[in-house]
TIKOLBA-8349 format. One record per residue: residue in one letter; x, y, z of N, C-alpha, C in turn. Coordinates in pm, whole numbers, plus 50000, padded with zeros to 5 digits. Example, Ala and Ser with C-alpha at 12.3 -4.5 7.8 and 13.67 -1.06 7.14 Angstrom:
<sites>
a513194943150780512304955050780513204967050780s512854977550708513674989450714512905000350787
</sites>
This chain:
<sites>
x834503661074419833233656574364832423649774473x831123650374460830283643074554829303634474477x828953623274534828083613674467826643616574502x825803617674400824383619574422823773606374466x822963606674570822383594274621821503587574517x821633574674505820833567174408819353567474441x819013569574565817613568374604816943581774625x817503592374566816843605274571815543604674491x814753614974503813473615274434813583617774285x814783620474235814933623174092814383611674008x813883614873893813253604673808814193599173704x815423604173698816343599173596817773601673638x818683594473575820083597373594820423609973516x821313618273571821573631173511822263630273376x823063619773355823803618873229822903612573124x822453620473029821523615772927822283609972810x821523605772711822143599672594823053609572525x824243604472481825253612872420824693621172307x823883615172221823403622072103822493633772139x821973634272260821033644672300821723656172372x823003655372393823723665872465824663673172370x824543686272366825363694272275826533700672349x827663701972280828763710172331828253724372348x828763731272451828323745072477828483753772353x829623752772286829883761372171829083757572048x828593745272043827823740771925826393745871927x825943751172041824563756072048824313766971946x825363774271909825203784971810824783779371675x825253767371639824893761471509823403758371502x822843753671614821453749071613820473759771661x820963769271743820053779171802820443793571770x821483795571691821893809071654822423816971772x822233830071768822773838771873822143835572009x820883831272010820253827572136820963815672201x821423806272118822153794772171823473798872232x824173808172165825453812972218825243819972352x824213828272360823923835372485823493825572594x822713815472555822293805372653823503798172711x824463794772624825673788072671826443796772768x826613809572733827373818672820826663820972953x825343822372948824593824373072824683812073163x824653800073100824773787773178826153786773241x827193790073165828553789573217828733799573331x828203811573313828303821873416827583817573544x826463810673529825663806773647826383796673736x827433790373685828123780173764828813786073887x829183798773882829813804773999828763810374095x827483808874058826403814174140825553802774198x826133790674206825433779474267825043768474172x825033771374041824593761373944825663750673918x826833751873981827833741273968827303728074022x826303728974110825703716774166824913708974061x824683715073945824003708273835824993701873737x826293702473770827333697573680827853684173729x827863674173641828323660773677829453656173585x830243646773636831323640773557830733633273438x831393634373325831043626573207831993614673201x831493602873235832343590873241832693586073101x833943582073084834453577272955834573562072958x833453555072944833463540472950833553533872814x833903521072815833983513272692834173498472731x833543489172658832663491372544831253495172589x830473500172492829053502972519828313489672525x827513487872631826763475372646825273478372663x824463468672627823013469572644822573456672713x821803458172821821423446172895820053448072959x819363436872979818033437173039817243424873001x815933425573018815073414072990814153416972872x814033406972783813143408572668811693406172710x810793406572612809363405272643809003391772704x809903381772689809663368572748810303367072886x810943377772932811593377173063812993371373059x813503368472939814853362872927815883374072935x816983371573005818003381773021818913382172899x819213394372854820083396672737821203406072778x822423402872737823543412272747824283411772615x824493423572556825143424172426825803437872410x826333440672291826893453772263826033460672157x826393472972119825573480572024825483473471889x826593467771844826573460871715825623449071719x825683441371827824813429871839823353433771851x823073443871930821683447671955820983452071826x821743458571738821143463371614821373454171495x821903442171519822253433071409821023428871330x821183427571198820103423271110820323409071058x821593405471034821863392570971822063381071067x822013383771197822183372971296821513377171426x821373367771516820773370571646821813376771737x821723389871756822703396971837822243399771978x821173392872022820663394772157820693381472232x821903376672263822043363472326821413362972465x820753351972493820073350372621820813340972715x822043337772682822873329672771824323333872756x825113330972857826543334272853827233327072737x826833314672714827453306672606827143312672469x825903317172451825513322972323826233336272299x826423343972404827153356572392828603354072352x829233344372418830623341272387830763336472243x829843328172197829883323072061829693334471961x828793343871988828563355171899829833363471883x830503366371995831703374571989832843367471917x832903354271927833973346871859833733345771709x832553349771663832303350271518832663363871459x833103373071544833473386471498834843386271430x835133396571346836443397271279837613397471376x837383402671499838463403071596839023389471630x838203379171616838673365571646839733361171547x839693366771427840703363671326841923372571342x841703385371371842803394871383843673391871505x843053388671616843803386171740843013376171823x843113363471792842273353371858842473352672009x843683354872058843933353872202843143364572277x843223376872230842513387772298841003386172282x840573382372164839133380972143838573369872232x839343359072248838893348172334838803352972479x839783360872521839773366172658838583375672676x838363384172577837253393772584835913386572586x835763376772497834493369272490834233361972621x835283356572681835133349672808834703359072920x835303370972922834943380573026833533385873005x833123387772881831753392072854830753381372896x831123368772876830253357872921830093358073073x831193361073144831103362373289830163373773328x830233384773252829363396073281827903392373262x827613384173161826233380073136825633373773262x826383364973323825923358373445825823368273560x826823376773574826883386473683825733396573674x825533402073555824513412573538823103406673544x822963394173505821643387773516821213386873662x822183383973750821853383273893821473397173947x822023407473886821813420973936820513427173884x820083422873765818943429573702817623424573760x816653433573786815373429573846814663418573767x814073409173836813413397773772812173401873693x811473412073737810163415073679810163427773594x811343432273551811443444273465811693439873322x810823443873231811023441273088811593453973026x812723452772959813373464272899814873463672916x815563473272856817023472872851817643485972900x818793484872964819593496373001820743497672901x821003509972860822153512872774823233519372861x824443514272852825493519872935826873517572878x827863522272951829263520372914829973513373029x830703502972996831423495173097832603503273149x832783503073280833923509873341834993500073387x834593488173430835583477773459834903464173464x835653454073419835213440273426835323434773568x836463437673629836763432573763837143444073854x837033442273984837383452774079838763458274045x838863471474022840143477373981841223475674087x842473475674046843583474974142843733488374216x844363487774331844633499974407846083504274389x846253517574379847583523474374847583535574467x848433535174568848543546474662847193550374722x846403540274758845133542974823844003546974731x844193544874601843163548374503842873536574410x841613534774376841273525374270841573532074136x842293525074050842713530973922842223522073808x841513528173711841033520573596840953529573474x841213523473355841233530773229840343523373129x839033525973131838143518573041838293522372895x838773534572868838903538972729840103548272716x839893561172698840993570772687841393576172823x840403578072909840613584773038840953574673147x841953578073229842293570273348841653576873469x840913568973548840273573973669841003568873791x841153577773889841763574374017840773578474126x840243568574198839173570974296839673567574435x839553576974527839973574974666839243562874724x840013552874767839423540374817838633542474946x838933553075021838253555575148836983563975130x836733568875010835533576874985834313567774975x833123573674979831893565674967831873557974836x832233564674726832203557874597833323547474589x834443550274657835533540574661835133527874735x834383529274843833923517574918832953509174837x832123515774755831203508274670831963500974559x833013507174508833843500474408834483487974470x834963489274594835613478074662834663466274677x833393469074696832413458374717831893452474587x832253458674475831713454274345832703445574269x832173438474171833013430974078833143438373947x832033444073898832043451473772831363464973793x831733474673709831133487973718830633492673583x829493499473583828903504373459828223517673486x828303526773390827533539173397826393537873297x825153539173343824003537373256823443550973214x822943551573089822493564273031820993564673002x820483553872941819103553972893818443540572919x817113540772914816303528672926815493526872799x815373514372752814603511372632813623500072661x812373502272623811373491772639811603480972534x811043468972551811243458372451810803462172311x809843471472299809403475572165810173487572111x811253491572181812163501472126811953515772170x811043518372263810823531972311811923535872409x812593547072378813773551472452813373562472551x813953562072673813623572272773814763573372873x814623583172964815543583973076815403571373161x816393568673244816363556673328815423559073446x814343551473457813433553273571814143550273703x813973559073799814613556873929814103543973992x812863540273962812293528074021813093515773982x813653515773860814463504373816815793504173890x816433515973900817693516773973817503512174118x816373515774176816113512074314816013496974333x815633489874227815473475274237816763467674210x817803474674165819033467874130819703461874253x820223449874234821093443874335822493448974305x822803460674361823993467974317825253464374395x825293452874459826503448774528827583444274432x827293433674356828273428374261828513437974145x827453444174099827553453873989827343467874046x828313476574023828143490374068827573498673956x826383503873978825763512973883826173527073922x827113532673849827693545573889826643556573882x826453563373994825503574373997826153587173944x825363597673921825973610573885826893615273996x828033620673962828963626274058829103641074027x828673649574119828653663974094829933670674143x830233682174082831373690074128830983696874259x831943698174350831643703574483831873718474493x832803723774412833183737874424832823745474299x832363757674319832043766374205833333771774143x833343773774012834513779573948834483794773960x835613801073935835673815573923835593819073775x834433823373732834223826173590834833839673556x835573840373447836203852773403835133862273353x834753871873437833653880973404833973889473281x835223893073265835613901273150835403893673019x835793880973017835603872872896834113871072864x833323868672969831873866872948831253879772896x831623890972957831073903872917831403907072773x832673904972734833093907772596832333898872498x832193886172534831513876772445830043880572428x829383883472539827963886972530827763899972451x828673909472470828573922172397828703919772247x829693911472210829893908672067828703901372008x828203891372080827103883272027825813891472018x825603900272115824433908972109824493918171988x825683923571961825853932771848825723925671714x826293913771705826323906671576825223896171564x824393894971667823343884871666822483884871541x822003896671493821193896671371821913890771251x823223893471239823983888071126824193872871142x824423868571265824583854171291823293846871255x822173852271302820883845671278820493846171131x820873856971063820603857870920821423847370844x822673845670886823543835670824822983821570840x822363818870954821873805470985820363804070965x819773813070889818333812770865817903799670801x817123791870874816763778370829815923778670702x814973787670694814103788070576814903790970450x815833800570459816653803870342817583792270306x818223786470409819133775270383818383763570319x817173761270363816363750370305816053753470159x815673765670132815343769769995816563768469902x817763771169958818993770469879819603756469879x818873746769935819343732969944820633731670024x820673739270133821833739070224821363738170369x820263731270392819713730470527820693724270625x821603715970575822563709070662823823717270687x823833730170653825023738270676825463738270822x824543739370920824993738371060825713725171091x825233714171033825903701271055827273701170988x827413707670874828713708570807829673716670893x829183727770952830013735571045830453726871162x829523718971216829823710171329830913699971291x830783694171173831773684371127833133690771110x833153702571054834403710071036835073712671172x834283717071270834843719971402835433707471465x834763696171452835313683671505836613679871436x836693681971306837923678771233839063688171273x838723700471310839753710371342840553706571466x840033697871550840803694171669842113687271631x842173681671510843383674771467844543684471445x844213696771405845263706471372845243718671464x844353718671563844253729971653843013738271624x842533745071727841283752471714841493767471696x842673771371651842953785571628842373789971494x842003802671487841523808771362840413800771296x839423797371378838293789571326837593796971213x837263789471110836563794970995837483799370884x838733802670916839643808170815839983798070706x839963785070739840293774870641839083765970610x837883771070638836673762970616836523759170469x836713768770380836533765970236837543755570190x838803756770236839823746870199839463733170255x838953732870378838573720070438837463713470357x836503721170311835403715370235835883707370115x837003711470056837523704569939837983690369972x838243687770100838653674270142837503666770209x836323673070215835193667270285834313659370189x833203654270242832243646770162831173655770100x831293668770120830343678170061830543678169909x829463676669836829553675869691830093688869632x830793688169518831323700269453830253710869428x829073706469385828003715969356827583723369483x827453715869594827063722369720828193731169772x829433726869754830563735169795830493748869729x830153748869602830083761369528828963770269584x827833764369614826723772169670827083777769806x827773769669887828153774070020829173785470012x830133784169922831133794869906830463807969867x829513807269776828803819369735827993825069851x827383816169928826573820470042827453827470146x828643821870172829563827870268830003841670220x830273842970091830683855870035829583866370054x828323861870045827193871070060826903874170207x827393865770298827163867570440828513867170514x829473874370462830833873670513830933877470661x830273888370699830373892670838829643882970932x828513877770887827803867970968828623855370988x829293850870881830143838970889831273841070989x831943852670980833033855571074832513856471217x831333862071233830763863771367830403850271430x829943840771349829633827471399830873821471463x831993822071393833193815471443833843823271557x833693836571557834193844271671833403840771796x832083839171780831253835271895831633821471946x831883812071856832303798671895833603799271976x834573807071927835843808271997835673814472135x834783824272145834573830872274833933821472376x832973813572333832363803872425833383793372467x834193788672373835223778772404836193784272509x836573796972496837523802872591836963802772733x835713806972748835083807072880834933792872933x834463783772847834213769872886835503762872929x836563764072849837803757072881838413761773012x838273774673043838793779773170838063773173288x836753771273273835973764673378836363750073391x836523743173278836913729073280838243727373352x839213736073322840523735073384840433736673536x839543745473580839353747273725838723734873788x837693729373724837083717173777838113705973785x838913704473681839913693773678840953695373789x841243707973825842303710573923841803709874067x840473710174087839953709774224840323696774294x840583697874423840863685974503839593677574508x839713664774477838513656474463838843641874491x837823634274528837983619874548838103612474416x837743619174307837833613074174838723621874087x839813616374039840723623573950840723616773813x840773624873710840803619673573842033625073503x842623616773417843793621073341843823613873207x844503619973111844693614172979846173614272948x846753602372934848183601172908849013608873011x848593608373136849333614873243849003629473264x848203635373176847833649473188846463650773255x846343659973350845093661873423843943665273330x842803658973355841613661773274841033648873217x839693648573205839033636773151838173639973032x837053632573018836173635172905835433648272922x835233652673044834563665273066833393663873162x832413672673144831303673773237830003676173161x828893673773229827573676373173826803685273270x826223695973218825423704773302823953703173269x823153699873370821703699773352821233713973328x820303715573235819783728873204818343727573162x817533737073203816093736273176815763735673028x816653741072943816413741072799817213730272726x817793721172802818573710472743819963709872802x820413697772836821733695972897822833700972804x823933705472865825063711172791826313703372827x827083699872725828303692072742829513701372748x830363699172848831593706972864832783697872843x833333698172724834453689472687835563698072628x836793695672675837953702472617838293695272486x837843700872377838033694072248839513692872211x840323702172255841753701172225842453690872313x841723685872415842273675572503841643662172475x840453659472534839823646372519839483643272374x838813652372304838383649372167839573646572077x840633654672091841823652572009842453638972039x842553635272168843123622372206842283610972153x840973612272163840063601772118840143599971967x840183611071893840283610271748841623604371705x842673607471781843993602171749844013586971763x843383581971869843313567571890842533560971778x841403567071740840583561371634841333560871502x842143571271475842903571571349844013561271347x844713559871462845913551671466845613536971490x844423533971539844103520271576843623512171456x844143500071444843653490871342842263486071381x842063483971511840763479371560840533484871701x839723495771713839423501171846838813490771939x838033481271884837423470971967838513462572034x839563459171957840643451272014841443459272117x841503472572097842183480772197841443480272330x840103480472325839313479172447839553465672511x839603455472427839873441972477841213441672550x842193447872489843543447972545843553454272686x842863465572700842853472472829842063464772934x840873460372894839953454772992840213440073024x840913433072936841123418872962842423416073033x843213426573056844463424773128845573419173041x845423420372908846453415072816847313426272758x847263438172818848063449372767849543446572781
</sites>
């Protein structure tokens, strides 16, 4: 991987807000056959030089929001605090931040860890205030990567902010910046004091005092993958042939008229749930899954009838999804295996959260759902309190 210079002429950081980036295979739900073809064309282009548009997707935690309000006061908080209605969740001092966190349920569930977490967050308030420009009004949204300079193991900085463990060569450019920093954060978006959301202006990044706080830049893949031409050709041939049926199945006007406009979102939810049991034979158990979902019985009946009337289109949707996943996962595995200054692993297995590809029609997310997504969902299911799990990792009380 190579680090993109912070002071390039680019107007934004490449990693955009999570909600705005779609999985490659999910494009079919929102864009029909054209989305599937767009995904395949984007994946194919990576072996033709477009790999330089692909960056690491950092798996940070917790999500933090920090910056200066309209009065110039510095605020550091988390997503829950920033959107709080019943209390002031935008503390303007380290003491106020610590007090806010100690009023959370975690203080009752595990007071020792919550106290440690609140104390470390208070330290960050002071640290990040020194780093943030004095004359900028607005907030950065980001994910914390480490509270304190990570320890070294075998010449690498090693840190696990959430599910993914990162190992960064200490002698690399990014490793040297980590060594000089106290805390690290990957920032995604900028918000004005009145709530207008945008990409992060490069002018703000340029003003950061980035010594104590490392603002992680986009890190691009250095080597192009070898895309399986046979798999791409077969997928494109199938999608071209069945495209009319796919698009007819996902016809927005008809779905709206039948009060099923959210069918693509239901498909998306089903696919996310399928990672728990494996992604084989997608669509075959969709009707059974609906019976355990939040879809109302009346809508379930309408959807079942609709699927029966569009049986081939329904099957073609899921075949296209599987074909895109096959091509995508092969590329991810190659990126993960490339020799790099940054290595990612989950529970000792090679691979991280994935990658993001810049694209003229919208960024595309490359995530191995059977790897990262499954691990992340497993943690969420098994954890009594994911917030306390983050505290445990980041506060050194594991």
